[in-house]
DRENSE-829878 format. One record per residue (C-alpha): x, y, z; residue number from 1; residue in one letter. Coordinates in Angstrom, 1 decimal, m for minus. Each point is the difference from the previous one (the first is absolute). Layout:
[pt [X,Y,Z],NUM,'a']
...
//
This chain:
[pt [30.5,64.8,23.9],1,'m']
[pt [1.7,2.2,m2.7],2,'e']
[pt [2.8,2.5,0.2],3,'g']
[pt [3.2,0.6,2.0],4,'d']
[pt [m0.2,0.3,3.7],5,'v']
[pt [2.0,2.5,2.0],6,'y']
[pt [0.1,m0.8,3.7],7,'v']
[pt [0.7,3.0,2.2],8,'k']
[pt [m1.6,m1.0,3.4],9,'t']
[pt [1.9,m1.9,2.6],10,'d']
[pt [m1.4,m3.5,0.8],11,'g']
[pt [m2.1,m0.3,m3.1],12,'t']
[pt [m1.2,m3.6,m0.8],13,'v']
[pt [m0.7,m1.0,m3.5],14,'i']
[pt [m1.7,m3.3,0.1],15,'q']
[pt [m2.0,m2.2,m2.4],16,'g']
[pt [0.4,2.2,m3.0],17,'v']
[pt [0.5,m0.9,m3.7],18,'d']
[pt [1.9,3.1,m1.1],19,'l']
[pt [0.8,0.8,m3.6],20,'r']
[pt [2.7,2.6,0.8],21,'g']
[pt [3.1,0.6,2.1],22,'c']
[pt [0.4,0.8,3.7],23,'i']
[pt [2.3,2.8,1.2],24,'v']
[pt [0.5,0.1,3.7],25,'v']
[pt [0.8,3.3,1.7],26,'r']
[pt [m0.9,m1.0,3.6],27,'a']
[pt [1.1,m2.2,2.8],28,'d']
[pt [m1.4,m3.4,1.1],29,'d']
[pt [m2.1,m0.6,m3.1],30,'v']
[pt [m1.4,m3.6,m0.6],31,'v']
[pt [m0.9,m1.5,m3.4],32,'i']
[pt [m1.7,m3.3,0.6],33,'r']
[pt [m2.1,m2.6,m1.8],34,'d']
[pt [0.1,1.9,m3.3],35,'s']
[pt [1.0,m0.1,m3.6],36,'r']
[pt [2.0,2.9,m1.5],37,'i']
[pt [0.2,0.1,m3.8],38,'r']
[pt [2.3,2.8,m1.3],39,'c']
[pt [2.3,0.2,m2.9],40,'g']
[pt [1.4,3.3,1.1],41,'g']
[pt [m0.2,3.5,m1.6],42,'g']
[pt [1.9,3.3,m0.1],43,'p']
[pt [m1.0,1.0,3.5],44,'t']
[pt [m0.6,m3.4,1.7],45,'t']
[pt [2.5,m2.4,m1.6],46,'p']
[pt [m0.2,m2.7,2.7],47,'f']
[pt [m3.0,m2.0,1.2],48,'p']
[pt [0.9,0.6,3.6],49,'i']
[pt [2.5,2.7,1.2],50,'r']
[pt [0.7,1.4,3.4],51,'i']
[pt [1.7,3.4,m0.2],52,'i']
[pt [3.2,0.6,1.9],53,'d']
[pt [m0.5,1.3,3.5],54,'g']
[pt [m3.1,m2.1,0.8],55,'f']
[pt [0.0,m3.3,1.9],56,'t']
[pt [m2.0,m3.0,1.0],57,'g']
[pt [m1.7,m1.0,m3.3],58,'l']
[pt [m1.3,m3.6,0.2],59,'r']
[pt [m1.2,m2.0,m3.0],60,'i']
[pt [m1.8,m3.3,0.8],61,'e']
[pt [m1.9,m2.6,m2.0],62,'d']
[pt [0.0,2.1,m3.1],63,'t']
[pt [0.6,m0.6,m3.7],64,'e']
[pt [2.1,2.6,m1.9],65,'i']
[pt [m0.3,m0.2,m3.8],66,'d']
[pt [2.3,2.2,m2.0],67,'g']
[pt [m2.0,m0.6,m3.2],68,'l']
[pt [3.1,m0.8,m1.9],69,'g']
[pt [1.3,3.6,0.2],70,'r']
[pt [0.8,1.1,3.5],71,'a']
[pt [3.8,0.4,0.6],72,'r']
[pt [m0.1,m1.0,3.7],73,'v']
[pt [m3.1,m1.4,1.9],74,'a']
[pt [0.9,1.3,3.5],75,'v']
[pt [2.5,2.8,0.6],76,'l']
[pt [1.3,1.9,3.0],77,'g']
[pt [1.4,m0.3,3.5],78,'s']
[pt [m1.8,m0.9,3.3],79,'n']
[pt [m2.5,m2.6,m1.1],80,'w']
[pt [m0.9,m3.6,0.6],81,'s']
[pt [m1.8,m2.6,m2.1],82,'a']
[pt [m1.5,m3.3,0.9],83,'r']
[pt [m1.8,m2.5,m2.3],84,'r']
[pt [0.0,2.2,m3.1],85,'i']
[pt [m0.2,m1.2,m3.6],86,'d']
[pt [2.0,2.2,m2.3],87,'v']
[pt [0.1,m0.6,m3.8],88,'h']
[pt [0.1,1.7,m3.4],89,'s']
[pt [2.5,2.7,0.9],90,'a']
[pt [3.6,0.4,m1.2],91,'v']
[pt [1.3,m0.2,3.5],92,'d']
[pt [m1.9,m1.3,3.0],93,'g']
[pt [1.3,1.8,3.1],94,'l']
[pt [2.6,2.8,0.4],95,'r']
[pt [1.1,m0.4,3.6],96,'m']
[pt [1.6,2.8,2.0],97,'a']
[pt [0.4,0.7,3.7],98,'s']
[pt [m2.4,m1.6,2.5],99,'n']
[pt [m1.8,m2.3,m2.5],100,'t']
[pt [m1.1,m3.6,0.2],101,'s']
[pt [m1.8,m2.5,m2.1],102,'v']
[pt [m1.3,m3.3,1.4],103,'e']
[pt [m2.0,m3.0,m1.3],104,'d']
[pt [m0.5,1.7,m3.3],105,'s']
[pt [0.0,m1.1,m3.7],106,'y']
[pt [1.7,2.1,m2.7],107,'i']
[pt [m0.2,m1.4,m3.5],108,'h']
[pt [m0.7,0.5,m3.7],109,'d']
[pt [2.1,3.1,m0.4],110,'l']
[pt [m0.6,2.0,m3.2],111,'s']
[pt [2.8,0.3,m2.5],112,'r']
[pt [0.3,3.4,m1.7],113,'l']
[pt [2.6,1.2,m2.4],114,'p']
[pt [3.5,0.0,1.7],115,'e']
[pt [m1.6,m0.8,3.4],116,'s']
[pt [2.0,m1.8,2.7],117,'h']
[pt [m2.7,m1.6,2.0],118,'n']
[pt [0.3,m1.0,3.6],119,'d']
[pt [m2.5,m1.2,2.5],120,'t']
[pt [1.8,1.9,2.8],121,'v']
[pt [2.7,2.7,m0.3],122,'q']
[pt [1.8,2.1,2.5],123,'t']
[pt [2.4,2.9,m0.7],124,'i']
[pt [0.7,0.6,3.7],125,'g']
[pt [m1.6,0.5,3.4],126,'g']
[pt [m0.1,m1.6,3.5],127,'s']
[pt [m2.3,m2.5,1.6],128,'g']
[pt [m1.3,m2.0,m3.1],129,'i']
[pt [m1.6,m3.4,0.5],130,'r']
[pt [m1.1,m2.4,m2.7],131,'i']
[pt [m1.3,m3.1,1.7],132,'v']
[pt [m2.1,m3.0,m1.0],133,'g']
[pt [m0.9,1.1,m3.5],134,'n']
[pt [m0.3,m1.5,m3.5],135,'t']
[pt [2.0,2.2,m2.3],136,'l']
[pt [m0.2,m1.2,m3.6],137,'l']
[pt [2.0,2.1,m2.4],138,'a']
[pt [m0.4,m2.8,m2.6],139,'y']
[pt [m3.1,0.5,m2.1],140,'n']
[pt [m1.2,m3.4,m1.0],141,'q']
[pt [m2.6,1.3,m2.5],142,'r']
[pt [2.7,1.7,m2.1],143,'t']
[pt [2.9,m2.2,1.1],144,'d']
[pt [1.9,3.1,1.0],145,'d']
[pt [2.4,m0.2,3.0],146,'p']
[pt [m0.1,3.8,0.4],147,'m']
[pt [2.9,1.7,1.9],148,'n']
[pt [m0.3,m1.3,3.6],149,'g']
[pt [m2.0,m0.8,3.1],150,'a']
[pt [2.2,2.1,2.3],151,'i']
[pt [2.0,2.8,m1.6],152,'q']
[pt [2.5,1.9,2.2],153,'t']
[pt [2.4,2.4,m1.8],154,'g']
[pt [0.7,3.4,m1.1],155,'r']
[pt [m0.6,1.1,3.5],156,'l']
[pt [m1.0,3.6,0.6],157,'h']
[pt [0.6,m0.2,3.7],158,'s']
[pt [1.3,m2.5,2.6],159,'p']
[pt [m1.8,m3.3,0.4],160,'l']
[pt [m0.2,m0.9,3.7],161,'v']
[pt [m1.9,m2.9,1.6],162,'g']
[pt [m1.7,m1.8,m2.9],163,'m']
[pt [m1.4,m3.6,0.5],164,'l']
[pt [m1.1,m2.4,m2.8],165,'v']
[pt [m1.3,m3.1,1.8],166,'e']
[pt [m2.3,m2.9,m0.8],167,'g']
[pt [m1.0,0.9,m3.5],168,'n']
[pt [m0.5,m2.0,m3.2],169,'y']
[pt [1.9,1.8,m2.8],170,'l']
[pt [0.1,m0.9,m3.7],171,'d']
[pt [1.2,1.6,m3.3],172,'g']
[pt [2.2,2.9,m0.9],173,'g']
[pt [3.3,0.2,m1.9],174,'s']
[pt [1.2,m0.4,3.6],175,'y']
[pt [m2.8,m0.8,2.4],176,'t']
[pt [1.7,2.0,2.8],177,'v']
[pt [2.5,2.8,m0.3],178,'r']
[pt [1.4,0.8,3.4],179,'g']
[pt [2.0,3.1,m0.8],180,'g']
[pt [3.4,m1.0,1.3],181,'s']
[pt [2.9,1.3,m2.0],182,'g']
[pt [2.2,3.1,m0.3],183,'p']
[pt [m2.9,2.4,m0.9],184,'r']
[pt [m2.7,m0.9,2.5],185,'d']
[pt [1.8,m2.3,2.5],186,'g']
[pt [1.3,2.9,2.2],187,'p']
[pt [m3.6,1.3,0.4],188,'l']
[pt [m1.4,m3.3,1.3],189,'i']
[pt [m0.3,m1.0,3.7],190,'t']
[pt [m2.0,m2.9,1.5],191,'d']
[pt [m1.6,m1.5,m3.2],192,'y']
[pt [m1.0,m3.6,0.6],193,'v']
[pt [m1.4,m2.7,m2.3],194,'f']
[pt [m1.4,m3.0,2.0],195,'r']
[pt [m2.2,m3.1,m0.6],196,'d']
[pt [m1.0,1.0,m3.6],197,'n']
[pt [m1.0,m2.6,m2.6],198,'v']
[pt [0.8,0.5,m3.7],199,'f']
[pt [m1.6,m1.2,m3.2],200,'g']
[pt [2.1,m0.8,m3.1],201,'r']
[pt [m1.3,2.7,m2.5],202,'n']
[pt [3.1,2.2,0.3],203,'c']
[pt [2.2,1.0,m3.0],204,'m']
[pt [3.5,0.4,1.3],205,'y']
[pt [m0.3,m1.3,3.6],206,'g']
[pt [m2.1,0.2,3.2],207,'p']
[pt [2.3,2.6,1.7],208,'v']
[pt [2.5,2.7,m0.7],209,'q']
[pt [1.6,2.4,2.4],210,'g']
[pt [m0.7,m1.9,3.2],211,'v']
[pt [3.5,0.0,1.3],212,'d']
[pt [1.0,2.0,3.1],213,'p']
[pt [m1.2,2.5,1.3],214,'p']
[pt [m3.2,m1.8,m1.1],215,'v']
[pt [m0.7,m3.1,2.2],216,'t']
[pt [m1.0,m3.1,m2.0],217,'w']
[pt [m0.9,m2.7,2.5],218,'e']
[pt [0.4,m3.6,m1.0],219,'p']
[pt [m3.7,m0.8,0.2],220,'n']
[pt [m1.1,1.5,m3.4],221,'n']
[pt [m0.8,m2.9,m2.2],222,'v']
[pt [m1.4,m1.2,m3.3],223,'w']
[pt [m3.7,m0.9,0.2],224,'a']
[pt [0.2,m3.2,m1.9],225,'d']
[pt [3.0,m1.6,1.7],226,'t']
[pt [0.5,1.8,3.3],227,'g']
[pt [3.7,0.4,m1.0],228,'v']
[pt [1.6,3.1,1.6],229,'v']
[pt [0.7,2.8,m2.5],230,'i']
[pt [3.5,1.3,0.3],231,'g']
[pt [1.5,3.2,m1.4],232,'t']
[pt [2.1,m1.5,m2.8],233,'d']
[pt [m1.7,1.6,m3.1],234,'s']
[pt [1.6,m2.3,m2.5],235,'r']
[pt [m1.3,m3.1,1.7],236,'a']
[pt [m3.4,1.6,0.6],237,'n']
[pt [m0.5,0.9,m3.7],238,'k']
[pt [0.0,m3.7,m1.0],239,'l']
[pt [m3.0,m0.5,2.2],240,'r']
[pt [m2.3,2.6,m1.6],241,'c']
[pt [m2.7,m1.1,m2.3],242,'a']
[pt [0.1,3.2,m2.1],243,'q']
[pt [3.8,m0.1,m0.6],244,'t']
[pt [0.7,0.8,m3.6],245,'p']
//
């Protein structure tokens, strides 16, 4: 199937398609399932999947999203959920805003473009964000590039309320996780929890930055190879990163 798809009918189901084009959702309760979406973006449809503000209930399931090495963000918008998706070949994987969730998914092999700051998941604010049980690989093994991060929180445009990062495998990044605490974004954060996550060693400067209060960093986030708890001491953590210069 060729060409961009503009969904304008509530309850539309897109299933079993191999699409060479982007999807723009302007309807409620749309489902994208068992499909492959290949889109590098363009002037009018810059993201492989985008839900426009004001619409709700988008579900993406068992679907591959290929940014063809050019797409800036693979999935963008508020009010969507994703399960068992395979995202790759985009600059950023997911841009998560209010009422979004990703579970049991694989985000990997991000595409480095000039001056890009690549993240598997990024948020700039919102409420009710869940990142649970995923494999988020900022590190690109093929190019030996740690990229920017697996979870990037910062430069918030709005308050961040009720975000959970739980049970994920995370690897890569200058810092694998940036939690957003600090004088600029800290006052905008409420109920942001990291719990039961496992970290690889392919970070540059450390596994975590900015996970002090008001961010909650529970003592069950560990290194994958040793099971040792990861603390918030950035100096000690840096010595344990394989990519440390």
